[in-house]
C-alpha angles and dihedrals in degrees: 000000000000093000100049105025141036117264121190110206117187096199106027091169087073090065090070109180091359093072108118118248091222110055145122115239115205120193118187117198137170116254099241092198091056093049090070092048122110089221107097093207091054090050089066096051115135129193121219120206110196113194116181122202115198132018093271092061093041088056093045093050091047090054091050090051094044090051090056100246092130097047096098096043133084097237132173108203124195112199097223131349122239106246100233103163 
């Protein structure tokens, strides 16, 4: 499944040594600065951290970015994750 499909795993650390070397880690966090804003829309702002592991995911994420799909998002993008399995 992990080679041909997309699997969303809420707690990947529980996979231990089974975590794939090639993967895209997505971390969603609340923008703490926006929480204190009086603007309700800003209060709901989330930050996505996209961390690709492996050249395949680096290329996929670059295509998504080049095609403009990330333009309207607050995104932190790390070039390539350190493979710390």
